[in-house]
C-alpha positions as CSV (number, residue, x, y, z in Angstrom):
1,X,-1.5,31.7,-31.5
2,X,-1.7,35.5,-31.4
3,X,1.7,35.9,-33.0
4,X,0.8,33.4,-35.8
5,X,-2.4,35.4,-36.5
6,X,-0.5,38.6,-36.8
7,X,2.0,37.1,-39.3
8,X,-0.9,35.8,-41.5
9,X,-2.5,39.3,-41.5
10,X,0.7,41.0,-42.5
11,X,1.4,38.6,-45.3
12,X,-2.2,39.1,-46.7
13,X,-1.7,43.0,-46.6
14,X,1.6,42.7,-48.5
15,X,0.0,40.6,-51.3
16,X,-2.9,43.0,-51.6
17,X,-0.6,46.0,-51.9
18,X,1.5,44.4,-54.6
19,X,-1.6,43.6,-56.6
20,X,-2.8,47.2,-56.3
21,X,0.6,48.4,-57.6
22,X,0.4,46.2,-60.6
23,X,-3.1,47.3,-61.4
24,X,-2.2,51.0,-61.1
25,X,0.8,50.6,-63.5
26,X,-1.2,48.8,-66.1
27,X,-4.0,51.5,-65.9
28,X,-1.4,54.2,-66.5
29,X,0.1,52.4,-69.5
30,X,-3.3,51.8,-71.0
31,X,-4.3,55.5,-70.7
32,X,-1.0,56.6,-72.3
33,X,-1.5,54.1,-75.2
34,X,-5.1,55.3,-75.7
35,X,-4.1,59.0,-76.0
36,X,-1.4,58.1,-78.5
37,X,-3.8,56.0,-80.6
38,X,-6.5,58.7,-80.6
39,X,-4.1,61.3,-81.8
40,X,-2.8,59.3,-84.8
41,X,-5.6,60.1,-87.3
42,X,-5.2,63.8,-86.7
43,X,-1.4,63.7,-87.0
44,X,-1.7,61.9,-90.3
45,X,-4.2,64.4,-91.8
46,X,-2.2,67.5,-90.8
47,X,-5.5,69.3,-90.1
48,X,-7.2,69.2,-86.8
49,X,-10.3,71.1,-85.8
50,X,-9.8,73.5,-82.9
51,X,-12.5,72.0,-80.7
52,X,-11.2,68.5,-81.3
53,X,-7.7,69.7,-80.5
54,X,-8.9,71.4,-77.3
55,X,-10.7,68.2,-76.3
56,X,-7.7,66.1,-76.9
57,X,-5.5,68.6,-75.0
58,X,-7.8,68.5,-72.1
59,X,-7.9,64.8,-72.1
60,X,-4.1,64.7,-72.3
61,X,-3.8,67.0,-69.3
62,X,-6.3,64.8,-67.4
63,X,-4.3,61.7,-68.3
64,X,-1.1,63.4,-67.1
65,X,-2.8,64.3,-63.8
66,X,-4.0,60.8,-63.5
67,X,-0.5,59.5,-64.2
68,X,1.0,61.8,-61.6
69,X,-1.6,60.7,-59.1
70,X,-0.9,57.1,-60.1
71,X,2.8,57.6,-59.6
72,X,2.1,59.3,-56.2
73,X,-0.2,56.4,-55.3
74,X,2.5,54.0,-56.4
75,X,5.1,55.7,-54.3
76,X,2.8,55.6,-51.3
77,X,2.0,51.9,-51.9
78,X,5.7,51.1,-52.3
79,X,6.3,52.9,-49.0
80,X,3.5,50.9,-47.4
81,X,4.9,47.7,-48.8
82,X,8.4,48.5,-47.4
83,X,6.8,49.2,-44.0
84,X,4.8,46.0,-44.1
85,X,7.9,44.0,-45.1
86,X,9.8,45.7,-42.2
87,X,7.0,44.7,-39.8
88,X,6.9,41.2,-41.3
89,X,10.7,40.8,-40.6
90,X,10.1,42.1,-37.0
91,X,7.1,39.8,-36.5
92,X,9.2,36.8,-37.7
93,X,12.0,37.7,-35.4
94,X,9.5,38.1,-32.5
95,X,7.9,34.8,-33.4
96,X,11.3,33.0,-33.5
97,X,12.0,34.5,-30.1
98,X,8.7,33.4,-28.7
99,X,9.2,29.9,-30.1
100,X,12.6,29.8,-28.3
101,X,11.0,31.0,-25.1
102,X,8.2,28.4,-25.4
103,X,10.8,25.7,-25.9
104,X,12.6,26.8,-22.8
105,X,9.3,26.9,-20.8
106,X,8.5,23.4,-22.0
107,X,11.9,22.2,-20.9
108,X,11.4,23.8,-17.5
109,X,7.9,22.2,-17.2
110,X,9.3,18.8,-18.1
111,X,12.0,19.1,-15.4
112,X,9.5,20.2,-12.8
113,X,7.2,17.3,-13.8
114,X,10.0,14.8,-13.4
115,X,11.1,16.3,-10.0
116,X,7.4,16.1,-8.8
117,X,7.1,12.5,-10.1
118,X,10.3,11.5,-8.2
119,X,9.1,13.3,-5.1
120,X,5.7,11.5,-5.2
121,X,7.4,8.2,-5.7
122,X,9.6,8.8,-2.6
123,X,6.6,9.9,-0.6
124,X,4.5,6.9,-1.7
125,X,7.3,4.5,-0.8
126,X,8.1,6.2,2.5
127,X,7.8,3.8,5.5
128,X,8.0,4.9,9.1
129,X,10.0,1.9,10.4
130,X,11.5,1.4,13.9
131,X,15.0,2.4,12.8
132,X,16.6,5.8,12.5
133,X,16.6,7.1,8.9
134,X,20.3,6.9,8.4
135,X,20.4,3.3,9.6
136,X,17.4,2.3,7.5
137,X,18.8,3.9,4.4
138,X,22.2,2.2,4.9
139,X,20.7,-1.2,5.4
140,X,18.4,-0.7,2.4
141,X,21.3,0.3,0.1
142,X,23.3,-2.8,1.4
143,X,20.4,-5.1,0.5
144,X,20.1,-3.6,-2.9
145,X,23.8,-4.2,-3.5
146,X,23.6,-7.9,-2.5
147,X,20.1,-9.0,-3.7
148,X,21.1,-12.7,-3.9
149,X,22.1,-13.0,-0.3
150,X,20.1,-10.3,1.5
151,X,16.7,-8.5,1.7
152,X,15.5,-5.8,4.0
153,X,12.1,-5.0,5.5
154,X,12.1,-1.4,6.8
155,X,8.8,-1.8,8.4
156,X,10.1,-4.6,10.7
157,X,13.7,-3.4,10.9
158,X,14.6,-6.9,9.7
159,X,17.4,-8.2,7.5
160,X,16.8,-11.6,5.9
161,X,19.7,-13.9,4.7
162,X,18.9,-16.7,2.3
163,X,20.3,-19.9,3.8
164,X,21.1,-21.3,0.3
165,X,23.4,-18.4,-0.4
166,X,24.7,-18.2,3.2
167,X,25.4,-21.8,4.0
168,X,26.1,-25.1,2.2
169,X,23.7,-28.0,2.3
170,X,23.4,-29.1,6.0
171,X,26.3,-26.9,6.9
172,X,26.7,-24.0,9.4
173,X,29.8,-22.7,7.8
174,X,29.3,-19.2,6.3
175,X,30.0,-18.8,2.6
176,X,32.5,-16.1,1.6
177,X,30.0,-13.6,0.3
178,X,27.8,-14.0,3.4
179,X,30.8,-13.2,5.6
180,X,31.6,-10.1,3.6
181,X,28.0,-9.0,3.7
182,X,27.8,-9.6,7.5
183,X,31.0,-7.5,7.9
184,X,29.2,-4.6,6.2
185,X,26.1,-5.1,8.4
186,X,28.4,-4.9,11.5
187,X,29.9,-1.7,10.3
188,X,26.5,-0.1,10.2
189,X,25.5,-1.5,13.6
190,X,28.8,-0.2,15.0
191,X,28.0,3.4,14.0
192,X,27.1,5.9,16.6
193,X,23.5,6.3,15.4
194,X,22.9,2.5,15.8
195,X,24.7,2.1,19.1
196,X,21.5,1.9,21.1
197,X,20.2,-1.1,19.1
198,X,20.7,-4.8,19.5
199,X,20.4,-7.7,17.0
200,X,18.1,-10.7,17.4
201,X,19.4,-13.5,15.1
202,X,16.7,-16.1,14.3
203,X,17.4,-19.2,12.2
204,X,14.8,-21.2,10.2
205,X,14.8,-24.3,8.0
206,X,12.3,-26.1,5.7
207,X,10.6,-29.3,6.8
208,X,12.9,-31.8,5.2
209,X,14.3,-34.1,8.0
210,X,18.1,-34.4,8.5
211,X,19.0,-37.9,7.2
212,X,22.7,-37.6,6.6
213,X,24.5,-39.4,9.4
214,X,27.4,-37.0,9.5
215,X,25.1,-34.0,9.6
216,X,22.9,-35.5,12.3
217,X,25.9,-36.1,14.5
218,X,26.3,-32.3,14.8
219,X,22.7,-31.2,14.2
220,X,20.2,-33.9,15.3
221,X,17.1,-31.9,14.1
222,X,16.1,-29.0,12.0
223,X,15.7,-27.0,15.3
224,X,19.4,-27.7,16.1
225,X,20.5,-26.7,12.6
226,X,18.5,-23.4,12.7
227,X,20.0,-22.4,16.1
228,X,23.5,-23.4,15.1
229,X,23.3,-21.4,11.9
230,X,22.1,-18.4,14.0
231,X,25.1,-18.9,16.2
232,X,27.4,-18.8,13.2
233,X,26.0,-15.5,12.2
234,X,26.4,-14.2,15.8
235,X,30.1,-15.3,15.7
236,X,30.6,-13.5,12.4
237,X,29.1,-10.3,13.9
238,X,31.2,-10.6,17.0
239,X,34.4,-11.0,14.9
240,X,33.5,-7.6,13.4
241,X,33.3,-5.9,16.8
242,X,29.7,-6.3,17.9
243,X,29.7,-6.9,21.6
244,X,28.1,-10.3,22.6
245,X,25.6,-8.5,24.9
246,X,24.0,-6.9,21.8
247,X,23.3,-10.2,20.1
248,X,20.4,-12.6,20.9
249,X,20.2,-16.0,19.2
250,X,17.1,-18.1,18.5
251,X,16.0,-20.9,16.2
252,X,12.6,-22.2,15.1
253,X,13.6,-25.0,12.8
254,X,10.7,-25.7,10.4
255,X,8.0,-24.4,12.7
256,X,7.7,-20.8,11.3
257,X,7.5,-21.2,7.5
258,X,6.8,-18.1,5.4
259,X,5.5,-20.2,2.5
260,X,4.1,-23.7,2.0
261,X,6.8,-26.4,1.9
262,X,6.8,-28.4,-1.3
263,X,8.3,-31.8,-1.8
264,X,12.0,-31.4,-1.1
265,X,11.4,-28.4,1.0
266,X,11.2,-24.7,0.1
267,X,14.1,-22.4,-0.3
268,X,12.2,-19.4,1.1
269,X,11.8,-21.1,4.4
270,X,15.6,-21.8,4.7
271,X,16.6,-18.4,6.0
272,X,18.3,-16.4,8.9
273,X,16.6,-13.2,10.1
274,X,18.3,-10.3,11.9
275,X,15.9,-8.1,13.8
276,X,17.4,-4.8,14.8
277,X,15.6,-3.5,17.9
278,X,16.2,-0.9,20.7
279,X,18.4,-2.0,23.6
280,X,16.5,-2.8,26.8
281,X,19.6,-3.2,29.1
282,X,22.9,-1.4,29.6
283,X,25.5,-2.6,27.1
284,X,29.1,-1.4,26.8
285,X,28.7,1.6,29.0
286,X,25.3,2.6,27.5
287,X,23.0,3.2,30.4
288,X,19.3,2.4,30.0
289,X,16.6,5.0,30.9
290,X,15.8,4.7,34.6
291,X,13.2,6.4,36.7
292,X,14.0,8.6,39.7
293,X,12.8,5.9,42.1
294,X,15.2,3.4,40.5
295,X,18.0,5.9,40.8
296,X,17.4,6.3,44.5
297,X,17.0,2.5,45.1
298,X,20.3,1.0,46.5
299,X,20.7,-2.7,46.5
300,X,23.4,-4.7,48.2
301,X,25.6,-6.7,45.8
302,X,24.8,-10.3,45.5
303,X,27.3,-13.1,46.1
304,X,28.4,-14.8,42.9
305,X,26.9,-18.2,42.4
306,X,27.7,-21.1,40.1
């Protein structure tokens, strides 16, 4: 704003000076014309009185002095105009430079605002779940890559597979995409940072009874079906290198719905959940934390029994 005000003042000064130049030149021309006109009658008559002549001579000298002063003033005004124009050019250059700097500052402010916005979004969505950050981030990315099959709850450390995308109707056979996704889950669980965690695989169904004779032969109730599906997931994880002692299997059938069952059941209730929790017992050479008293306690080996 200060630079803009300076430009306006400079332009006004330039216009004022140019008007003064024009006025001075017109005044000088009028004075010269007046002297010439006043001398014409005397030139025509050939006879001029001495006092009139002296008066005209004095007037002529005064006009010449005024003309010289006007010319000096004009030169001064021209110099002032040149100076003002030079200052105007400099001011315009400075203004352009300032506008460029302002544009750069606005760009920097926009970048900083966007970074702050992203940071606030990350902070607001931050959840302190039970899993290490690397494991949580890997599982979250995996769920985002397979949204039709898988979802992830960081607060619970729980992966949820939709049964409709994981199994066929009344079947415990895993679909191809479900197998591929479970292989990726196993690769995360086999990492060093997740080696101290186990998996609790829990199956669920809706409340629609099993009526197909062939299905009932293998899965008499929804409870059986939910457990058998959890076992299928367990087998898939074991095939990818997860040791059996790190996998627990359970099934609740239709008894733990997450939404009200409608007529024909509810797809949300047909699911398999994987809870990733810290190990409580030694697995594959990983010793659990023991107290000093436990370390000193020696027990005799028991006889194997069947």
